DRENDO-1510 file (C-alpha; in Angstrom, 1 decimal, always signed):
<recs>
REC; n; res; u; v; w
REC; 1; MET; -169.7; +36.7; +36.8 .
REC; 2; ASN; -170.9; +35.6; +40.1 .
REC; 3; VAL; -171.9; +38.6; +42.8 .
REC; 4; ASN; -169.5; +36.7; +45.3 .
REC; 5; GLU; -166.5; +36.7; +43.0 .
REC; 6; ILE; -166.8; +40.6; +42.2 .
REC; 7; ILE; -165.9; +42.1; +45.3 .
REC; 8; LYS; -162.7; +40.3; +47.1 .
REC; 9; GLY; -162.3; +42.7; +50.1 .
REC; 10; PRO; -162.4; +46.2; +51.6 .
REC; 11; ILE; -159.5; +48.2; +51.3 .
REC; 12; LEU; -158.8; +49.8; +54.9 .
REC; 13; THR; -156.1; +52.4; +54.9 .
REC; 14; GLU; -155.9; +56.1; +56.5 .
REC; 15; LYS; -157.2; +57.5; +53.3 .
REC; 16; SER; -160.1; +55.1; +52.9 .
REC; 17; TYR; -161.1; +55.6; +56.4 .
REC; 18; GLN; -161.2; +59.3; +55.9 .
REC; 19; LEU; -163.2; +59.0; +52.4 .
REC; 20; MET; -165.5; +56.7; +54.3 .
REC; 21; SER; -167.0; +59.7; +56.5 .
REC; 22; ALA; -167.7; +61.2; +53.1 .
REC; 23; GLY; -169.4; +57.9; +52.1 .
REC; 24; VAL; -167.0; +56.7; +49.9 .
REC; 25; TYR; -165.8; +52.8; +50.4 .
REC; 26; SER; -162.9; +51.5; +48.7 .
REC; 27; PHE; -163.0; +47.7; +47.7 .
REC; 28; LYS; -160.3; +45.3; +45.8 .
REC; 29; VAL; -162.5; +43.9; +43.0 .
REC; 30; SER; -161.7; +41.3; +40.6 .
REC; 31; PRO; -159.7; +42.3; +37.2 .
REC; 32; LYS; -162.5; +41.4; +35.0 .
REC; 33; THR; -165.6; +43.3; +36.4 .
REC; 34; ASN; -166.6; +46.7; +35.5 .
REC; 35; ARG; -168.6; +49.7; +36.8 .
REC; 36; SER; -172.1; +48.2; +36.7 .
REC; 37; GLU; -171.4; +44.6; +37.6 .
REC; 38; THR; -169.4; +46.3; +41.1 .
REC; 39; LYS; -172.6; +48.6; +41.4 .
REC; 40; LYS; -174.9; +45.6; +41.4 .
REC; 41; ALA; -172.7; +43.5; +43.5 .
REC; 42; VAL; -172.2; +46.4; +46.4 .
REC; 43; GLU; -176.0; +46.9; +46.3 .
REC; 44; TYR; -177.2; +43.4; +46.2 .
REC; 45; ILE; -174.1; +42.4; +49.4 .
REC; 46; PHE; -174.6; +45.4; +51.4 .
REC; 47; ASN; -178.4; +46.5; +50.6 .
REC; 48; VAL; -177.5; +50.0; +49.8 .
REC; 49; LYS; -178.0; +52.2; +46.8 .
REC; 50; VAL; -174.9; +53.3; +45.2 .
REC; 51; ASP; -174.7; +56.9; +43.4 .
REC; 52; LYS; -171.3; +56.4; +41.5 .
REC; 53; VAL; -168.4; +53.8; +40.8 .
REC; 54; ASN; -165.1; +54.7; +39.9 .
REC; 55; ILE; -162.5; +51.7; +38.9 .
REC; 56; PHE; -159.0; +52.0; +38.4 .
REC; 57; THR; -156.0; +49.3; +38.1 .
REC; 58; VAL; -153.2; +50.0; +41.0 .
REC; 59; PRO; -150.1; +49.0; +38.8 .
REC; 60; LYS; -147.6; +46.7; +40.3 .
REC; 61; LYS; -144.6; +48.0; +42.3 .
REC; 62; GLU; -141.1; +46.9; +42.5 .
REC; 63; LYS; -140.0; +46.0; +46.3 .
REC; 64; ASN; -137.0; +44.5; +47.5 .
REC; 65; LEU; -136.6; +41.9; +50.0 .
REC; 66; GLY; -132.8; +41.6; +50.8 .
REC; 67; LYS; -130.6; +41.0; +47.9 .
REC; 68; SER; -134.2; +39.7; +45.9 .
REC; 69; LYS; -136.0; +41.7; +43.9 .
REC; 70; GLY; -139.8; +41.3; +43.1 .
REC; 71; PHE; -143.0; +42.8; +42.4 .
REC; 72; THR; -146.3; +43.6; +44.1 .
REC; 73; SER; -149.4; +42.0; +42.3 .
REC; 74; ARG; -151.4; +44.5; +40.5 .
REC; 75; TYR; -155.2; +44.8; +41.2 .
REC; 76; LYS; -158.5; +46.7; +40.4 .
REC; 77; ARG; -159.6; +49.1; +43.2 .
REC; 78; ALA; -163.4; +50.3; +42.9 .
REC; 79; LEU; -164.1; +53.7; +45.3 .
REC; 80; VAL; -167.9; +53.1; +45.8 .
REC; 81; LYS; -170.2; +56.5; +46.7 .
REC; 82; LEU; -173.2; +55.9; +48.2 .
REC; 83; LYS; -176.5; +57.9; +48.1 .
REC; 84; PRO; -177.1; +60.1; +51.2 .
REC; 85; GLY; -178.5; +58.1; +54.2 .
REC; 86; TYR; -176.7; +55.1; +53.5 .
REC; 87; THR; -173.6; +53.6; +55.1 .
REC; 88; ILE; -171.7; +50.2; +55.2 .
REC; 89; ASN; -170.7; +48.7; +58.2 .
REC; 90; LEU; -167.4; +47.0; +57.2 .
REC; 91; PHE; -166.4; +45.9; +60.9 .
REC; 92; GLY; -169.6; +44.2; +61.9 .
REC; 93; ASP; -170.1; +43.6; +65.6 .
REC; 94; GLU; -166.4; +43.6; +66.4 .
REC; 95; SER; -165.9; +47.6; +65.9 .
REC; 96; PRO; -165.1; +49.2; +69.0 .
REC; 97; GLU; -167.6; +51.1; +70.6 .
REC; 98; VAL; -166.8; +55.1; +71.3 .
REC; 99; ASP; -166.9; +56.2; +74.8 .
REC; 100; ASN; -168.8; +59.5; +75.0 .
REC; 101; LYS; -166.7; +61.3; +77.4 .
REC; 102; ASP; -169.2; +63.9; +77.7 .
REC; 103; SER; -172.1; +61.8; +78.7 .
REC; 104; GLN; -170.3; +60.8; +82.1 .
REC; 105; THR; -169.7; +63.2; +84.3 .
REC; 106; ASN; -166.5; +64.0; +87.0 .
REC; 107; ASP; -168.9; +62.7; +89.9 .
REC; 108; GLU; -169.3; +59.4; +88.1 .
REC; 109; ILE; -165.5; +58.8; +87.4 .
REC; 110; THR; -164.6; +60.0; +90.7 .
REC; 111; THR; -167.1; +57.6; +92.2 .
REC; 112; LYS; -166.0; +54.9; +89.8 .
REC; 113; ILE; -162.0; +55.3; +91.2 .
REC; 114; ALA; -163.3; +55.2; +94.8 .
REC; 115; GLU; -165.0; +51.9; +94.2 .
REC; 116; LYS; -161.7; +50.5; +92.9 .
REC; 117; ARG; -159.7; +52.0; +95.3 .
REC; 118; ALA; -162.0; +50.2; +97.9 .
REC; 119; GLU; -161.7; +47.1; +96.1 .
REC; 120; LEU; -158.0; +47.1; +96.0 .
REC; 121; ASP; -157.8; +47.8; +99.5 .
REC; 122; ALA; -159.7; +44.8; +100.5 .
REC; 123; LYS; -157.9; +42.7; +98.4 .
REC; 124; ASN; -154.6; +44.1; +99.9 .
REC; 125; LYS; -156.3; +43.6; +103.7 .
REC; 126; GLU; -157.2; +39.9; +102.8 .
REC; 127; ILE; -153.4; +39.2; +101.5 .
REC; 128; ALA; -152.2; +40.8; +104.5 .
REC; 129; GLU; -154.3; +38.7; +106.9 .
REC; 130; LYS; -153.2; +35.6; +104.7 .
REC; 131; LEU; -149.6; +36.2; +105.1 .
REC; 132; ALA; -150.0; +37.2; +108.7 .
REC; 133; LYS; -152.0; +33.6; +109.4 .
REC; 134; LYS; -149.1; +31.9; +107.6 .
REC; 135; GLN; -146.4; +33.4; +109.8 .
REC; 136; GLY; -148.4; +33.0; +113.0 .
REC; 137; LYS; -148.6; +36.7; +113.8 .
REC; 138; THR; -151.6; +39.3; +114.3 .
REC; 139; VAL; -152.4; +41.6; +111.2 .
REC; 140; SER; -150.9; +44.6; +113.3 .
REC; 141; GLU; -147.7; +42.8; +114.2 .
REC; 142; GLN; -147.5; +41.8; +110.5 .
REC; 143; ALA; -147.8; +45.8; +109.9 .
REC; 144; GLN; -145.2; +46.8; +112.1 .
REC; 145; SER; -142.6; +44.3; +111.0 .
REC; 146; ASN; -143.3; +45.3; +107.6 .
REC; 147; GLU; -142.5; +49.0; +108.6 .
REC; 148; LEU; -139.2; +47.9; +110.4 .
REC; 149; ASN; -138.2; +46.0; +107.4 .
REC; 150; GLN; -138.7; +48.9; +105.1 .
REC; 151; ASP; -136.8; +51.2; +107.5 .
REC; 152; SER; -133.9; +48.9; +107.4 .
REC; 153; VAL; -133.6; +48.8; +103.4 .
REC; 154; LYS; -130.8; +50.9; +102.1 .
REC; 155; THR; -131.2; +52.7; +98.8 .
REC; 156; ASP; -128.8; +52.9; +96.3 .
REC; 157; SER; -127.1; +56.2; +97.0 .
REC; 158; GLU; -127.0; +55.0; +100.7 .
REC; 159; ILE; -124.8; +52.0; +99.7 .
REC; 160; ILE; -122.6; +53.7; +97.2 .
REC; 161; GLU; -121.9; +56.3; +100.0 .
REC; 162; SER; -121.1; +53.6; +103.0 .
REC; 163; GLU; -118.7; +51.9; +99.9 .
REC; 164; ASN; -117.0; +55.3; +99.7 .
REC; 165; GLN; -116.5; +55.6; +103.3 .
REC; 166; GLU; -115.0; +52.4; +103.8 .
REC; 167; LYS; -112.4; +52.9; +100.6 .
REC; 168; GLY; -111.8; +56.3; +102.2 .
REC; 169; GLU; -110.9; +54.7; +105.9 .
REC; 170; SER; -109.0; +51.9; +104.4 .
REC; 171; ASN; -106.5; +54.6; +102.6 .
</recs>
């Protein structure tokens, strides 16, 4: 059997992630393969040394989808234990990088936050200048008109209270 036909793909579940930390990787393999072929295929494809291979067939399971009933396909699973010092990177370059929170001090984090705030303030200032320019006002006049508009806006509770007072006066 061809090496590329033996291993169908990795099985990535919560349990398999826990086993990966112990050096055990799970793969979906061809139903016609055996332990020795699986061992040779993993060693050839991933360039590692295999310590032990366990293979078992996962039986089909009954599944219901609405009124129709059916079964999932059965498949063969291989649990491959690597020799100490070897690992398999199943994710390639797409794996997310783990941030070490201990490596960044609080000072670095606060400086990053301050830089972001300064950038946001600069953008807000540019936007205010553009709005003032469109309306033909200076920035200070625009800020004053914004404050007046905010003072004249009523909250929901104020609107409800005024409606209740009007109803009380009409009765």
